N, C-alpha and C positions, 0 to 999 in steps of 0.2 A: 570467337568466345567473347561476348559482352565484358569491356572491362568494367571492373565495381566502381563506383561511384562514392563520394565521401559524404556522409549522414549528417548534415548541417542541423544544430539545434538553434531555431530561431529566437526561442523564447516562452514563456509559461504564465498560465493566470489561475488562480484560483479562489474561492471562496474560503473567508474564513473558519477554522474548525470549530464547529461549537460542540460542548458535552452534550451526551442525548438527552432529548425531553426538556432542551433548555431553548436557546436559539431558534432553531429548525424545528422545531414541534411540529409545526404544520406545514413543512415542506417534505417532498417527494425526493427520490432519486432522480428522476425526470427534472423537477424543475431545479434542483441544485445541479447537475450536469449542466443542464443547458444556460444557467446564469456564468458556469465557469468557462464553457466552451463560447457563449455571447462575448465576455470579457476578453476572450484571447481575439474573437474576430474585430471588437472594437478597436484593440491594441495594437493590430496589425493590419488594419484597415482591410478586411476580407469579408466584410457584410456583402452577400450576394456573390460572393467568390466561390468555385468548384473547386473544392480541395480533392486531391488523389483519393483520398479515404480516412474517415474518423473510425477510430477503434475504441471502443471503451466498455465498461462492465461495472456491475454490483455484484457485490459477495451476497447479500440478503436483498431479494428482488423478489418482486409482485410478480404473479402470471399475466398481469397488465403491461409489464416492462418487458413483454418478449421482444421488442424493438426498440430499446432503449436508446444506442447508438444512434439510430437512423432520426426517431422523434427528437432527439437532445440537438441533434445539427441542426432541424430544420427550425426548432424553436430560437438558436441561437443565430437566425439570419442567413446560413451560409446558402449556396445556391441548391435547388432540390436534384441538380444531377451529381451529388455527391453522395457516395455510397457509406452507409452506416454499418459496421460489423460489429457485433456483440462478442465480447471476450470473458474468461472469468479462470483465472488461479490463484482464487482466494487473496491473500496480502500483496501478492508481486502481481495484480491483475495490469494495472496502468504502466506500469514498467515493462512488462511482458509485450504489452502492446505497442510500447515504443520499438521494441526490438524488434518485433515481427514487421512494423512499417517500416524501420529502418533498412529491414533486409531487403525490402518491394523497393525501396528508392534507390539502393545501393546498385542492384540488378536491372533498375529503368523501368519496372513495371507500373510506378508512380514517380511523380515529381515532388509531393507534397502529402502530408499527412499530420493529424491530429491525434494523440494519445492520452486517454482519459479517463478515469475512474470517480464514481459516486458511491456513496452508502449513507445508508440512514438507519440507526437500530429505533429511532423514534416512529418509526413508519415501519416498523418490521411488521411482515403478514403474519396474522393470527390463524390458525387454521382448527378445525374440529378433527375427530377422530375418524380413523379408516371405515367405520362400521355407518356414521354418518353419512359421509360422502359417497360411499357405496349405495347407501339408502337413496340419497338425492339423485343419483345415475340413475338408478331403477326409476325412481317416480316420472324423471323427465322423460324416460323412454316409455311411459304407460301410454295406452292409447284409448284405452275404457276407462270406468268408472272401477270395476272389477279388478282390473292391474293396479290402478292407484292405491284400492284399499289393502291390496296385496304387500303393494311396495312399502306400505306404511305400518303393517301388523308386525307389533311387539314393539313397537316403539318406545323408548325411554326418553325421557330429559337428561340423562346421564350421559347420553350419546351426544349430546351438546356440549358438553364440557372441552374447553377450549385446551389445544396441545401449545405449551411455550413453546416460545421460538428457542432453540439451542444450537452451538457449534462445538457440541462434543464429537471427537472424531468416532466414526462409525467403527472401527476397527477396536477402540479399545473402550471406548464409554467414558474417556478423562476429557475435560477441558483442555484448553490451551496452557490456562494456568496451572492445571495440574499436573501436565506433562511438564512443565519449566521449572515445577518445584523437585519434580525426578531430576531433571538437568543437573539443578541447583546443586543437589546433595551428592549427585554424582561427581560433579567437579568441584567440591568444595567452596563454594560462592556463599560469602555470608551475606548477613541481612544489612550490614553497617556499610559494604562495599556497592552494595546495591542503591540503597540511600545516598551514598556520595554521588553515585554516579547520574542519578537521577536530579540531585540538588543542582548538578553542574547543567544539566540540560536545562533546567528551567533557566538558572541565571544567564546562560548562552543565548537561550532565545528572548528573554526581556532585554536584555543588550543590544541584539540584533534589531528589534523593535525600537529602542532608543535613538540607533544609529541611521534608522529611516530605513533598513536593508529591505524591508518588506513592503515599502511605499507603492512600486512600481509591479509587484508582484500578486495584489490582492484585487478583488472587484467585490463591490457590497453586494450580500444578498439579504434579503428579509431585514433590511437597514441595519446589518452587522457588518463592523470594519475590521475587526482585531478577534482572533483565536480567544476562546475565552476559557482555556483552561491553562497556560501560563500561571504560572504561581512566583511570581519577583519576590515575595516576602515571605515564603515558606524558609523551615531551616531544619538542619538535622534532628535538632531537637523535636520539632514537631512532627517530623517524620517517625520518629522513636515512637510516638503514643497509638500510630497505627497497627491494629491487630491485624493478624495474618490474612489474607482474604479467600486462600486456596486450600488452604492446609489449616482447618481451624482445631483440630483435635490432637492431634501427637505430640503439640509442644515442640514442634520442629520448623514449624512454616515460616518461609523468610520473605514470601511474596505478598505485600500489601498494596493497598490502594495508592500508596505513595510512589511506588516505585514498579508499577505497572500500568501502562497506557489505560486510559478510561474508556468507556464506549463512546463513542463519538460519530458526528452527521459531518459532511463535507464533500467537497469535490475538487479535483485540480485536475489542469491540460497543460498539454505540451506541444507545440508547433514543431515540426520535422521537415525538411525538405532538401532539395538537392541544392548544390551551390548555386547554378542556373536558374532555378526555379527562384531563389533567395534574391539575386542580382535582377532577374527581370521585375521583381515586386519592389525593388529599393529597398529590402531589406538587408541588414547587417547580420551577419553570421557570428554568434555569440563562442560556439563551441562544436565538437562534434562528438557522435555515440560511435566511438569507433569499435565497440567490441562488446559483447554479452554473452552470458551462458547462464541454463536452467538445471537443475540439478534433483536430486530426490535420493532418500535413505531408507533403510528399513528402519522406520521408528518404531513401528510395532514389535519389534525383535529387539527394542532398547536401544538402538542408535542415538537417540534423542530427537523429540519431534521437530524442533527448530534447530537441527544442528546443520541441517543439508546446505546452507549458504557456505559453510566451510569448506565444502566439496566444490563448489560453483566458483568460488574465487581461487581455489587452489587451480583448476583446471584451467580458466581464464588466463590467470597471470602465466601459467606453463605454456600455454597456446603463444602469448604475446612477447614470452620472453621476460619479462618484467618480475621484479621482485617487490615487496613493500617499499624498499628504499626508492626505487622510482615513484611511489604517488605521494602527491604534495597533500590531498585531501581525503579523507576517509567518511563515506557516509553509510553508517551502519544503521540500518532500522530499528528503534528501540521498542519492541514489542513489548518486553519486558528489561528490567535492566538486569536482570540475572540472563537472559538470553544473549545481550551482547558480552557480557563477562566470561560465560561460557565459551562463545566463539573465541574471544581475545584468548583464553587460555588453550583451548586446543589447538588453536596454529602455533602455539609455542612447545606443546606437548610432543615428544619424540615419537612414544609409542602410538598416538591418535595420525600424526604423519605417517607413519611406517605403514600400519594398518588400515585405516580410513582412507588417508589422502594418496598413500602408495607414493609417499616421497623418502627420500634415503636420508635428508636432512629435514630440519622443523621448518617453517616458515617463517618463524621469529616473532619478534616484539615490533609493536606497532606505538609509535610517540602520542601518547595521550592527547597532548594539544594537538595533534591533527585530527581527532576523530571528533563528528560532529560539532565544528566549533561556532555554528549559529543556533546549536539545540536540534532535539530531532523530537521523535514521536511521543517520549515521554512527555513532553512538555506542549508540543502542537496539538498531540492528541490523534488519532488514528483509526479515519474512515476507511476500513481494509481497502478498498479497491481504487482508492484516492490516494494513499501513501507513495506510492511509488512515483507519480506524476508530480508531486509534492517535492519529494525527495531529488528527482532528476532537474526539476525547475531551479530548484536552490543551489546545488551542486555546481549548475552551468552559471549562474551568476556568482558564484562565491570564487570562481575560478579568476573573474575579472577583478572582482573589489577586493579579493586576497590576493591577487597577483601571483597565481599559481598555475600551473601547467597540465596538472592531471590529476583526476578524482575518480574515487572507487566507489561504486554503491552494490550495496549488499542488502537483500530482502530477504526475512524468513517468512514460511507461509504454513496455513495450515496444512495437512497430507503429510506432512514430512518431505516438503520441498524448498527450494531456494532460487532466487534469481539474481544474477549479479551482472553489472554494466560498468564499463569505462568510458570516461567521459575526458576530451582533451581542447584545451584552450584554442582557439582559432587564433593565427597569428603567430 
């Protein structure tokens, strides 16, 4: 049996994240992803290099992006002998890509890989109703004038009405924000606590920029060098003026634009490899991707759409014989401030641990000073498929800059799923 190899994290590159319809209004998933991977190629001298595999994806995509990963790697200047694989698991896309590539590296199938993701709401596809699409299909198949006339019979301009893009859950008809409102109500999460967490995320992110933390993690795209969602000058008083964004009628809504991630465009990438590959290319190993776990729950039955990461983290730590006390840094994706607070509360709750996590004792408390120390999605923004790679790249660098040994990553996703990973510092 082949001995498993350690999965080295060499480093990452991403483009700055921008609020949708702003800096990247004219960009596409392909152009952003190609730029992010190209930045990685330049950073590590990989132009013309054959990588074992590039695995990437987008949550919101056009039919033209059917071969997104492959086209992006070619645009980035990697060798044409590099295969590209598309993947999509909502907000966990690029972290899941890293876990899959890590497994291939560990077993010796490949020696190197790039995990990446890109998303743009600015370029979301606008479609027309099914009736007009079917009519066009019949018209395209028509071979005679009579058949074409028949295909157009009964046409009305109402058929051309566009169908607005939507990320509502098919099984519930509710948006992610509406689901999170239900979670906040179930767990008793206050508006004030959500705003405080969001403010801290912005403050930590702004401080990270001031410290130069992002200087070697970013590659410019469309002339932009900095994430444009970070609000260093915001305050709890300003946040308190925001109206509820998802529950506007009951008078009990707590999620606002201030404590939720904005619609965001962006792309991110991470380079993984075996230790031998890194040594042969003269590249230092920053950290190791030591473990991962993907989970799901019965959100349609009321378990909480964004609560599945609690299960993934619990199972991952059980498998590794670790507890929260063994983790130095926690990178918890902030889809909404309420999601993070619900997760933290669930890990402390005896009933939830017993009935959902199947633990005899609660997982316990986490020191807030170890959570998202450089800020997270509430500040940087959340281009769905790119967030996992952004977090993985930042966590890897933080282990070195913060002089820590182990980081835990947790990402919630649509569809009631969660992706978690453990990263350990090299040396």
